[in-house]
N, C-alpha and C positions, 0 to 999 in steps of 0.2 A: 771744435770741442764737443764731446758727446754730452748731451744734456742728461743729468741724472734723474731717475724717477723720484717722485715725491713718496716718501715711505713713512708709515706709522706702525708702531707695534700695538697689537691688541693684548691687553693685560687682563687676566682673570684673577680674582682674589677668593681664596677659600674663607668663607664667612666664619668658620669656627676657629681656625688658626690664625686668621688675618694675614696669612702668607700670600704673596702675589706671584704670578707666573706669566712669562712671555709666551702666549699660546699660538699667536698668528701674526701675519703681516699684511698690511693693506697698502698696495701700490697704486700710484696714479701716474700714467705715462702715455703721452700721445693720445689723450682723450679717453683712454681705457682705464677702467679699475680692475685690479687683480687682487683676490684674497687667497692666501694659502696658509696652511698651519705651519708652525715653527717645529720642524721634524729633527732638528739637530740633536745630537747627543749631549749638548752642553746643559749646564745647570739651569734650573728654573725655566724650562721650556715645556713643550706639550706633554711628553711622556711622563715627566716628573709630576706635572699637574694632574694627569690622569691617575697616577698612583695615589694622589691625595684628593680624589673625589671629582675631578673634573670630567664633564661629558661634553663632547663636541656640540657646538651650536646647532639648534634645530634647523637653521636655514643652510648650514654647511656641515652636513653629516659625514661626508667622506673625507677622512683626514689627509688622504693622499692626492686629492684633486686640486687643481688650481682653478678657482672660479673667475670668470671674466665677464665684464659688464660694460656697456657704453655709458651707464649712469651709475652714480653711487649706490651700492646695494641697499635695497629697502631697509633691512634691519639696522643698518648704520645711518642712513639718512633720517630716519625717525629719531635719532639722538640729537639732531641739531635743533637750535631754537627756530621756531616758525618765523619766516620772513614777514608774514602779515602781522605779527605782534606790533602794537603801537609804540613799543619801546625798543624795537629791534636795532635801530640806529644807535641807541644808547648802549645796547649790548656789545656792538661792534666797538664803540668807543671805550667801553670798560676793558675790552680784550686788545685794545690798541690795533684793531684791524681796519684797513682801508675799505672804502665802498666797493672796490673791485676785488674783494676777498674771494678766495676759492673755497669750495666745500671742505677740501683738506685742511685749509687754514683754520677754518672754523672748528672742525673736528679736533685739530691739534689744540687750539686755544681752550676749548670747553672740556676736552677730554671725552666728550660724548658720553658723559656720565648720567646715569638715571638712578632714581632712588630705589627702583624696583629690581635691579640685578647687579652682579658684581664684576661687570666689564668696565674698562676705560681704555682710551687710546693715549699713548705717549709718543713723543718724538724718539727716535733710535739714537744710539751713539753714532756720531758721524765721523768717519775717518777718511782724510784725503791725503795720500802719501803717508808721511810719518806724523801728521798732525791730526789731533782729534778734538772734538768739542761735544758737549751735551749739557743739558740742564734737567733738574729734578726737584721735586718737592720733598722736603725733609719728612722721612717716615718716622712714625712713633712720637710725633711732636707732644701729644698730650701726656705722655708718661714721664717726661724728663724735665729739664730746667728751662726750657724756652719761655714759657709763660712768665717766669720770674724776671726775665731780662728782656722781654719783648720790646719795651720802650727804649731800650739801649741799643737795639739793632738798627742798623741803617743799610740802605742800598749801597753797594760798591764796597762794603766792608768785607774783609777777607775772612774765610773760615779755614780751619784746619781739620785734618782726619787722623783717626787712630784705628789700626787694625784690631780685630777682636776675634782671632782664630779659635778661641776656646768658647765662643758662643754656641750654646746647645742647639739652637735652631738654624744657625747658618755659620758654617766655619770660615766663610769668606765675608763676614759682616764688617762694615766699615762705619765707625762712629763719626758723627758730624759735631765739631766743637766750635764754639764762638771764638772770635779773635784772641786777644791777649790773655784773658782770664780762663779761657778754655772751658766755659760751661757746656755741658752735654746738651745738645739740641734734639738729637735723635739719631737716625741712620740714613745712610744712602739706601734707596729701595733695592731689594735683593736681586732684581732682574738687571740692575746696573752694577751692583757691588762686586760681582766677580771680576769684571773688567778693571774696576778701580782698585781693588784688592792687589791685582797683578801690577798695575801701574805703579802703585806705592812700593810694593815689595821689590820691583825692578828698579826702583829709583829713577823712574822716568820724570821728565820735567812737566810741571803743570801749575796752573794758577786757579784757585777756587774762590769765588765771592758771592755775596748775596746779590741776586739779580733783582728780586722784588719782595715786598713784604705786604701782605694784606691782613691786617689785624681782625677784620671782620669775617674772614673766610672760615670755613670748617678747618679744624686742626691739621688735617692731612693736606691742606691747600694753603697754609699760611705763609710759609717761607720757601722761596724758589731759589736754588743754588745753580750757578753756572760754572762750568769747568772747561778750560782750554788747556791743551798740552801737546807734548811731542814724545813719540814713542821711540825708544832705542832699538827695540826688538820687534818681532812679527806680531800679528794679531789675527783674530778670527773674523771670518766673513759670514754674512747672511746672504745667500745666494738668490738670484732672481733671474733664471734663465741665463742669457749671456750678457746681461747688462753690466757694464763697468763704467766708472767706479761704483761701488755699492755702499750700503750702510753696514755698520760693524757692531758686533757684541764686545 
């Protein structure tokens, strides 16, 4: 069986509109790291981001080049917690990471977020055969009803979705609703919502539930939702040379 590369998406957020875009892909395979920009014509990727103010990262100026390194690229490695911190083991514990974690594990868990810029790393939508899974933090939490019912939410509780095709900012917006009473918690992030919009519209099979809740986290990191499902029709690929299977949008 071919071993899949470890893939993370690089997300950029426009600080004025708060809209986020999938601008690049970081791969780790056979000891090598590869970074390339997401050049597909799909929604919320590099060219749409550039139309909305994005400029390529200073360390990766050529948008058509695939950058390769034997070590995690410096601009990304600097986003990880320092191993020398006295509380580093506690950090691993907080993110449920083992002592033999990889840098990609830590980058995924922390998002590589810095207070000084609008980048973060997220896990891609993973598709194998006709099955898919992904998880996400609810977007727009601070603006809706989540805080009112936060103490009623529990891990493993199911959530539901509602399409919002008339949304002025995103015609493939998907609302996240709490269980039975259907309180509006926020949205699926736009770089995932196109995929899920089509899943719901095509009446594919899926299950969505609260994976974890962190009441002390920033609003955009409070509630994590996981989705598993099965597709009836085809889907889109994010290519990486000739490696198969790959991660999907």
